[in-house]
N, C-alpha and C positions, 0 to 999 in steps of 0.2 A: 588930632592926636596929641594929647598932653597928659602926662602922668609923672610920677616921681623919677622915672628913668629917662625922660625925654631928653635930658642933657647929660646923661651919664657918660657918653663918649665925648671926651674933651678935646681930642686931637687925632689926626690920622697921618701916619708917616708912610710915604710911598717909596717902596724899594723895588728894584728890578725894572723890567721893561714896562712900557705903558700898557694899560689894560685895553683889550680889543673887544669888539661887540660879540665875537664868536666864542669868547672865553667861557668855560664852565667854572662856576664859582664854588669854592670850598672854604668853609669857615671852621676855625678851631678856637677854643677859649681856654683860659687858664691864668693862674697867677704867674709872676715873673719867674719863679723857680721851675715852672712847667714848660717854659719856652723850648728847652732842648728836646723834650718829648713831643711837643707839637711840631717842631721842625722835623723830627724823625718821621712822624706820620706823613707829612708832606713829601719827604724824600722817598718813602716807600710807595706813595701814590705815583710819583714821577718814574720810579723804577719800572712800573708796569703800565704806564700810560704816557710814555715819553712823547708820543706824537699828538697827544690831546692838548689843545690850548687851555690852560687853567689859570685862573686868578685866585690866589689864596688870601684869606682874611684872618688875621690873628687878633683876637680880643684879649688884651692883657692890662694889668693894673700898673705896670712899670716896665721900662725898657732901659737897660744900661747901655753905655756906649759899646761895651764888649759884646753883648748879645745882639745889638743892632748890626755890628760888623759881621757876626756869624750869620745873621738872617740875610744880609746883603749877599754873602757868599752862597748861601743856599738858593737865593733867587737867581743868581747867575748860573748855578749848576742846573737848575730846573728850567732856565730861560722863561721865567714866569714873573708876572707882577706879584708882589707880596705887600698887602696893605696891613699895616699895624695900627689898630684902633686902640687908643689909650683910654682906660676906664677910670672913673673916679669912684672908689669903693664907698665913699660916704653917701652916695646917692641911694645905695641899697639898704640903708639902715632900717627903713620901715618894713622891709621884707624879711629881716633876719630872725631866725629861731635862736635857741639858746646856744648853739655852737658858734654863732656869730660869723659864719663863713659866707662872704658875698659871692665867691666864685661859682657857687652852685647855680646862681641866677644870671651869670653873664650871657648865657645863650638866649635869654629873652631879647637881647639887643641885636641879634643877628639879622632877623628879617627886616626891621625898620632901617638898619644901617645900609644894607645892600640893596634895598628897594629901588633907589634911583638908577641902578646899573644893571639889574637882572630880574627876571621873573621866577628864577629858581636858584636855590643854594643847597649844597650838601653840607650839613653839619656833621662833624666827626669829633668824638672825644679824643683826648690826648694820649690815651693808653691803647691805641689801635695800631694795626699794621695792615696795609693794603698789599695784596699779592695777586691782583687780577685786574682785568679791564673794567673801567667804570662807564663804558659806552651805554650799557643798559640804563643806568641812572641818569646819564646826561640826556637821553632821548625818551625817557619814560613818559607815557601818557598818564596824567594824574586821574583822568576819568572823573573830574569834578571834585576830587578829594583835596583836602588842605595839606596833606603830608603823606609821604610814603615811609613806612616803618617796618620793623621786624618785631615779632612778639617776644616778650621777656620770658625768662625761666619761671617755672611754676606760675604760669599765667593765670590759671583758674583761682589760685589762692590770692593773687594780687587783685584780680577782678572783684572778688568778694570783699577784700579789704577796702578798696577805693570805690566800690559800687559802680563799676563800668561794664560795658558789654565785652570789651577786649582790653588787653593791657600790653603796652609795648615798652621796649628798652629805648630810652631817649639818647643813647650814645651815638646813634646814627639816625638822622632825620633828613630826608630829602623834602625840603620845604617849598610849597607852592607860594612863593613870595607875593605875587600879585593878588591872589585870593586871600592870603593871610591878612594883607593890609586892607583890602576892600571890606573884609568882615570885621575889622577892628580888633583882631586877636592880640595885638601888642598891648592895647589898653586893657583888654579882657584878662590876659594872663597876669599882668601886674596887679590888677584889682583882686584877682583870686589869691595871689600871694600875700597881699596885705590882709585880706580877710582870714587867711589861714593862720596868721600870727595871732589874731584875736580869738581864735577858737580855744576852748578850754576842754581838755579831755579827749577830743577826737580830731586832733590836728593830723593833716597828711604828713606822714613821717619820712617819705622818700623825697623830700625837698621838691625841686622843680620837676622831677620825673612824674611824681604823682599829679602835680598841677597840670602838666602837659596832658596827661592821660585823661584827667577830669574834663578839661576844656575841649579836647579833641575827640571825645567819645562819639563814635559813629561817623567821624570825618576822616578816618585814616584808611589808606590803601596798604594792606599788609602784603609784603613781598617775601621772597625766599630768605631763609635765615642765613644763607651764605653771605649776605650783604651786611650782616652784623652778627657774626658767629661768636657767641660767648665762650671763649676758650679760657678755661680756668687752669692756670699753671699750678694751683694748689692741688688739683686732682692727680697730678703726676706723683702719686704716693706709693709707698711700698705695699700698703694694706688694701688698696683698691676698694675702699669702702664706698666711694662715690663712683658714678658711671665715668668711664674714660671719655676723653674728648674724641670727637670725630676727626678723621684725617684732615689735617690743616691744609693739605694740598688742594682740597676741593672747595676751599673757602675763598671769597673775594676780599672781604674785609674781616679781619680777625680782631676781636675785642677782648683784651686781657682783663677780664672782669673780676678776677679774684684779688686776694691780698698781694700775691706775688706779681711783679711786673717784669718786663724784659730787661730793665735796667738794674734789677736786683742780683746780687752776686751769686746766690745759691741756685739759680735756675739756668745758668749759662750752658749747661750740658745738653739741654733739650734742643732738638733740631730746629724747631720753630723759632726759638730764641737765637740760635746761631745764625739763622737767616736774617733776623733783625740786626744782629751784631755786625754781620758782614757789610750791611749798608751803613751802619754807624761808623765803621772804621774808615770809610771814604768821605765822611761828612765833616762839616765844621765843628761837630761835637765829638770828634773821635777821641779827645783827651778827657772827656768828662768821666770821672771815676764811677765804678759800680757802687751801688748802695748796699752796705752790709745789713744783715738782719737786725732789726730793732723791735722791741716789744715782744710779748710772749707768743703771739700768734705767728709772727715771722720766724722767731727763734725755733719754735716747735716744727714748723714746716722745713726750715733749713736743716734741722737735726734729722728729720725723717729722710730728707733728700740725701744727706751725707751717708746715712745708713744704706740706702738703696744703691749708692755708688761705691760702697765698700770702703768709704773713708771713715774708719771707726774712731780714729783719734779726733777728727773734727766732730764726729757725732757726739762723743762723750763731752767734749768742750761745750758744744752748743746745747746739749741737754742740761748741763749744769747751769749755763746762763739762763736757759728757759725756766728751770726750777727756781733760780734766784729771782727772776722777774715776777714770779707769782707769789713770792714770800711776803 
């Protein structure tokens, strides 16, 4: 196993208790500014799986002393080991597209990094909330598949675009680590990402998600969507032009897949966000301020939300900012 990412993980910081053989391993990835959100995902998992022994893996490009202290507190709350794997962004240079964002590809590192300690790992995006038991995923029979996943929205359109038999959302992947490594998929996915950079006119546009789908075509076990339910806070609009979300109480893992996230100021009235906020209030990140609307898409959504809530003064102010952002 040798490729441009073979040495991308430069160090590992061990927090919390010592990892045990029976631990279920969960991995999250993100840049340093995403650490509070990753921590919140872990705390929501703990809130509904307190009796399950879990080892968390955070893949980040930088860790300040302040965030390290907060992660230590989170590990104590969860009574879990928390492994922070530090990443060198420069290793990803051969994989980058025009946006230059290395973080899209961090999850490539998950399987090879945890391979020495576990045969399976649950990868989760940082914009998620767990609100149910993960026993099913911990004990799932892969039935010879490399990964267990949930289909993406508009799957048929995505399949035609990428030329695959199925198409999944890569925000949740239960990875069969042993099989992944035996089949050389770490080297394979890095090679595909390098080749994608060299394509002209027909590049895979959805970054690593497209590449995962291309590589794993026919190798996926598709499971119920409640394990990666794409809950779009942008759909909570006055005009109901888009289908409403299903009842969040029936979901196990909620994926806030739209522009609006639970840390945004204008969505705090929604019950699903209030549930997230209740956990944050008891967390090491309780003092992290909400993010106000920025950019025309978020300003427009915030203005529509204010209208729906009868906050007409806020609505007018936000619409004026929205119009100004498009000028």
